[in-house]
C-alpha positions in Angstrom: -18.9 6.4 8.1 -19.3 3.9 5.3 -19.3 5.6 1.8 -18.6 9.0 3.4 -15.7 9.4 1.1 -17.9 8.1 -1.8 -20.7 10.6 -1.1 -23.3 7.8 -0.6 -25.7 7.7 2.4 -25.8 4.7 4.7 -29.1 5.7 6.1 -31.2 5.4 3.0 -33.0 2.2 2.0 -30.8 -0.1 0.0 -31.6 -2.9 -2.5 -30.0 -6.3 -2.0 -27.3 -5.5 -4.6 -26.7 -1.8 -5.3 -24.4 -0.1 -7.9 -22.2 2.6 -6.3 -19.6 4.8 -7.9 -16.6 5.7 -5.7 -14.8 9.0 -5.5 -12.4 8.2 -8.3 -15.0 6.9 -10.7 -14.8 3.2 -9.9 -18.0 1.1 -10.0 -18.8 -1.3 -7.3 -21.7 -3.6 -6.5 -22.6 -3.3 -2.8 -24.1 -6.4 -1.3 -26.4 -5.7 1.7 -28.3 -8.9 2.5 -26.9 -11.4 4.9 -27.7 -14.5 2.7 -26.0 -12.9 -0.3 -23.0 -11.7 1.6 -22.5 -15.2 3.0 -23.0 -16.7 -0.4 -20.2 -14.6 -1.8 -17.8 -15.3 1.1 -18.5 -19.0 0.9 -17.6 -19.3 -2.8 -14.0 -18.1 -3.5 -14.0 -19.6 -6.9 -16.8 -17.4 -8.3 -16.0 -14.5 -6.1 -12.2 -14.3 -5.8 -10.4 -12.4 -3.0 -7.7 -11.0 -5.3 -8.7 -7.3 -4.6 -9.0 -7.7 -0.8 -5.9 -5.7 -0.1 -6.0 -3.3 -3.1 -5.7 0.4 -2.2 -9.1 2.1 -2.2 -7.5 5.3 -3.4 -5.1 4.4 -6.2 -1.5 5.0 -5.0 0.3 7.6 -7.1 3.8 7.1 -8.6 5.6 9.1 -5.9 4.2 7.0 -3.1 4.8 3.8 -5.1 8.4 4.7 -5.4 8.7 5.1 -1.6 7.2 1.6 -1.2 9.5 0.2 -3.8 12.5 1.6 -2.1 11.6 -0.4 1.0 11.0 -3.5 -1.2 7.4 -3.5 -0.2 5.3 -6.3 -1.7 2.0 -8.0 -0.7 2.0 -11.4 -2.5 -1.1 -13.7 -2.1 -0.9 -15.1 1.4 -4.1 -15.0 3.5 -6.9 -12.6 2.8 -5.9 -12.0 -0.9 -5.0 -15.6 -1.7 -7.2 -17.9 -3.8 -4.4 -20.0 -5.0 -3.1 -23.5 -4.1 -0.8 -22.1 -1.4 -3.6 -20.7 0.7 -4.7 -23.9 2.6 -1.1 -24.6 3.8 -0.4 -21.0 4.8 -3.7 -20.7 6.6 -3.1 -24.1 8.4 0.2 -22.9 9.7 -1.2 -19.7 11.0 -4.3 -21.4 12.4 -2.1 -23.8 14.3 -0.3 -20.9 16.0 -3.8 -19.6 16.9 -5.3 -23.0 17.8 -8.2 -22.7 20.3 -6.3 -24.7 22.9 -3.3 -22.3 22.7 -5.7 -19.4 22.8 -7.6 -20.7 25.9 -4.3 -21.1 27.7 -3.8 -17.4 27.6 -6.9 -16.7 29.7 -5.1 -16.6 33.1 -2.4 -14.3 31.9 -4.9 -12.0 30.1 -7.2 -11.9 33.1 -4.4 -10.9 35.4 -3.3 -8.2 33.0 -6.7 -6.7 32.5 -7.6 -6.9 36.2 -4.5 -4.9 37.1 -5.3 -2.3 34.5 -8.9 -2.0 35.6 -7.8 -1.5 39.2 -5.6 1.4 38.1 -8.3 2.9 36.0 -10.8 2.6 38.9 -8.4 4.5 41.2 -8.0 7.3 38.7 -11.8 7.5 38.1 -12.3 7.6 41.9 -9.9 10.5 42.1 -12.0 12.4 39.6 -9.6 12.2 36.7 -10.7 11.4 33.1 -9.4 8.2 31.6 -9.0 7.2 28.0 -10.2 3.6 27.9 -8.9 3.1 24.4 -5.4 4.0 25.3 -5.3 2.5 28.8 -7.1 -0.8 28.1 -7.9 -1.6 24.5 -5.1 -0.3 22.3 -2.2 -2.6 23.0 -3.9 -5.6 24.6 -4.5 -7.6 21.4 -1.0 -7.0 20.2 0.5 -8.3 23.5 -1.7 -11.4 23.3 -0.8 -12.0 19.6 2.9 -11.6 20.3 2.8 -14.4 22.8 1.2 -16.8 20.3 3.1 -16.1 17.1 6.4 -14.5 18.4 6.2 -11.2 16.6 9.3 -9.1 15.9 10.8 -7.3 18.8 9.6 -3.8 18.2 8.2 -1.1 20.4 4.4 -1.5 20.9 3.9 2.1 19.8 5.8 1.6 16.5 3.7 -1.5 15.7 0.4 0.3 16.4 1.5 3.3 14.3 2.4 1.0 11.4 -0.9 -0.9 11.6 -3.0 2.2 11.6 -0.9 3.7 8.8 -1.5 0.6 6.7 -5.3 0.7 7.4 -5.3 4.3 6.2 -3.1 3.9 3.2 -5.0 1.0 1.7 -8.6 1.7 2.8 -9.1 5.5 3.2 -9.8 8.3 0.8 -6.5 10.2 0.6 -4.7 13.0 -1.1 -1.3 12.4 -2.7 0.7 14.1 0.0 -0.8 12.0 2.7 -0.3 8.8 0.7 3.4 9.6 0.4 3.8 10.1 4.1 1.9 6.9 4.9 3.9 5.0 2.4 7.1 6.0 4.1 5.8 4.8 7.5 4.5 1.5 6.1 7.6 0.9 4.1 9.9 1.5 7.1 8.2 -1.1 9.2 7.9 -3.5 6.2 11.7 -3.5 6.2 11.6 -4.6 9.9 9.3 -7.4 9.0 11.5 -8.5 6.1 14.5 -8.8 8.4 12.5 -10.7 11.0 11.0 -13.0 8.3 14.5 -14.3 7.5 15.6 -15.0 11.1 12.7 -14.9 13.4 11.2 -17.9 15.2 7.7 -18.9 16.0 5.3 -18.4 13.1 7.9 -16.9 10.8 10.2 -19.9 11.4 7.4 -22.4 10.7 6.5 -20.7 7.4 10.2 -20.8 6.3 10.5 -24.4 7.3 7.5 -25.2 5.1 9.4 -23.7 2.1 7.6 -20.4 1.8 9.5 -17.4 0.4 10.5 -14.4 2.5 7.8 -12.3 0.7 5.1 -14.8 1.8 6.4 -14.7 5.4 6.4 -11.0 5.4 2.9 -10.9 3.8 1.5 -13.2 6.5 3.0 -11.1 9.3 1.8 -7.9 7.7 -1.8 -9.2 7.6 -1.7 -10.5 11.1 -0.3 -7.2 12.5 -3.0 -5.2 10.6 -6.0 -7.5 10.9 -4.9 -9.8 13.8 -4.7 -7.2 16.5 -5.7 -3.7 15.3 -9.2 -4.8 14.6 -9.6 -6.3 18.0 -8.4 -3.1 19.6 -11.1 -1.2 17.7 -13.7 -3.7 18.7 -12.9 -3.5 22.4 -13.2 0.3 22.3 -16.5 0.2 20.4 -17.9 -2.5 22.7 -17.0 -0.6 25.9 -18.6 2.5 24.4 -21.7 0.6 23.5 -21.9 -0.8 27.1 -21.9 2.7 28.6 -25.3 3.3 27.0 -26.7 -0.1 28.0 -27.4 0.0 31.8 -29.8 -2.9 31.5 -27.1 -5.1 30.0 -24.6 -4.1 32.6 -27.2 -5.0 35.3 -27.8 -8.3 33.7 -24.0 -9.0 33.8 -23.9 -8.2 37.5 -26.9 -10.4 38.2 -25.6 -13.2 36.1 -28.8 -13.1 33.9 -26.8 -11.9 30.8 -23.9 -14.0 29.6 -20.6 -12.4 28.8 -20.3 -14.5 25.6 -23.7 -13.2 24.5 -22.6 -9.6 25.0 -19.5 -10.2 22.9 -21.5 -11.7 20.0 -24.1 -9.0 20.1 -21.3 -6.5 20.0 -19.8 -8.1 17.0 -23.2 -8.0 15.3 -23.9 -4.3 16.1 -20.4 -2.8 16.2 -18.1 -5.0 14.0 -14.6 -3.3 13.5 -14.6 -4.4 9.9 -17.6 -2.8 8.2 -17.1 -4.1 4.6 -14.9 -6.5 2.7 -14.2 -6.9 -1.0 -14.3 -9.6 -3.6 -14.1 -9.6 -7.4 -16.4 -11.6 -9.8 -14.3 -14.2 -11.6 -17.0 -15.0 -14.2 -20.2 -13.6 -15.6 -22.8 -14.5 -13.1 -25.8 -13.3 -11.1 -26.3 -12.5 -7.5 -29.8 -12.2 -6.0 -31.2 -11.8 -9.5 -28.7 -9.0 -10.4 -26.4 -9.6 -13.4 -22.8 -9.4 -12.4 -20.2 -9.2 -15.2 -16.8 -10.8 -14.7 -14.3 -8.4 -13.1 -17.0 -6.6 -11.1 -15.8 -5.2 -7.8 -18.0 -6.6 -5.0 -18.3 -4.7 -1.7 -19.8 -6.9 1.0 -21.5 -4.8 3.7 -20.8 -7.0 6.7 -22.2 -4.5 9.2 -25.5 -4.2 7.4 -25.7 -7.9 7.0 -25.6 -8.2 10.8 -28.7 -6.1 11.0 -30.7 -8.0 8.4 -34.3 -8.5 9.8 -34.4 -11.9 8.0 -31.7 -13.1 10.4 -32.0 -11.2 13.7 -35.2 -10.5 15.8 -34.3 -6.9 16.8 -31.8 -5.5 14.2 -31.5 -2.0 15.7 -31.4 -3.1 19.4 -28.7 -4.4 21.6 -30.1 -7.6 23.1 -27.5 -10.2 24.0 -28.7 -13.7 23.3 -31.5 -12.7 21.0 -32.4 -14.9 18.0 -29.8 -14.6 15.2 -27.3 -12.6 17.3 -24.5 -15.1 16.6 -25.2 -15.3 12.9 -23.2 -12.1 12.3 -20.4 -12.1 9.7 -17.9 -10.0 11.6 -15.3 -12.7 11.1 -16.3 -13.5 7.5 -17.2 -16.9 6.3 -15.9 -19.8 4.3 -12.3 -20.5 3.4 -11.1 -17.1 4.4 -12.9 -16.8 7.7 -10.8 -15.0 10.3 -8.3 -17.5 11.9 -8.1 -15.3 15.0 -11.8 -15.3 15.8 -11.3 -17.3 19.0 -8.5 -15.0 20.2 -10.7 -11.9 19.6 -13.6 -13.5 21.4 -11.4 -14.4 24.4 -10.0 -10.9 24.7 -13.4 -9.3 24.4 -14.9 -11.7 27.0 -12.2 -11.0 29.5 -12.5 -7.2 29.0 -16.3 -7.3 29.4 -16.1 -9.4 32.5 -13.5 -7.3 34.2 -14.2 -3.8 32.9 -18.0 -3.6 32.7 -18.3 -2.6 36.4 -16.2 0.5 35.7 -18.9 1.8 33.4 -21.7 1.8 36.0 -21.1 5.4 37.2 -19.2 7.1 34.4 -20.1 9.8 31.9 -18.6 9.9 28.4 -16.3 12.9 28.0 -15.2 12.0 24.5 -16.9 9.2 22.5 -14.8 7.3 20.0 -14.4 9.2 16.7 -13.9 7.1 13.6 -12.2 8.6 10.5 -13.4 8.1 6.9 -12.4 4.6 6.0 -14.2 2.2 3.7 -13.6 -1.0 5.7 -12.2 -0.3 9.2 -13.8 1.8 12.0 -10.5 2.9 13.7 -11.7 4.7 16.8 -8.9 6.9 18.2 -9.9 7.5 21.8 -12.7 6.9 24.4 -12.5 9.2 27.4 -14.8 8.7 30.5 -15.0 10.4 33.9 -16.7 9.3 37.1 -20.1 10.8 37.2 -20.6 13.4 40.0 -23.7 13.6 42.1 -25.5 16.9 42.2 
């Protein structure tokens, strides 16, 4: 998937830092080694996050007009903020997602997942195919996030459609007609966020009380709705699919010899929902011996860093608990490390613990399909059926 729109192969050998030209002629330095990716993420002064939310395909004037009509703006807030306001904004968001508050969601989450798993088990027993993405993974992270930060009162389907539209608009190779259509969808929901930013409680209210502008409140909500729940939905789907092909791991879970937390971490290493992330060089510098001029676009290959043989014992395998498994960079590193990491881990742990037994006797009818997207995997469905005995 990575670089598919850029006509570059992910399977070939790569140097530590590689020069790649994208589909519109832009030049990027792709960073592949774990140590170098971490070095960049840990130094937001040399490697600024200013381009983190820039559109991969430049947005044409017609689509920009649509966004402008909806007063769409993405000021520096979280992922794209290297300024003085970042620590305070991040601290407010992090408090809403504090590990103690996250842990308190476990009973509610377990009850919800257990009920869904029971319904899915009944349908599988009746011989019907079930889409585990739609029935289990798609909306679960949004429901959990809404409880913690008091998201705007909008239909779940509308929020999910908006989030996927935003991931496509900003990170996919697109033609002008598709960009205009996506801009209309993203712009409409952005207007909903803007209204909520002025009156809503929870996280929005705390950001207002700290003196942050409506644009900043909207920007923080925008990023949470895109990265704070959609990526976890993707990961849950990818992890369940991975486990269908790992009967030994499932047996270890049943026997108690494989820890759920280790399965989650190995899943994050092998199947991170965020494949790459971006930075821009603030000064002339070097990285791994490669000269990097100021202004260079840096593409940090998170997924490949997780398979670096210098870090993990069996890069290509799926071995929960192996040496280096937890050193993945699925949540980033440094000042911009994902504030929702503990919530994502909790959701994945509950789903693995409750849903893994479903996978013992199923066949995959439709594996997850991921569209061309530079950064996000975005699986759309995962359909299984109870295996029949000959």
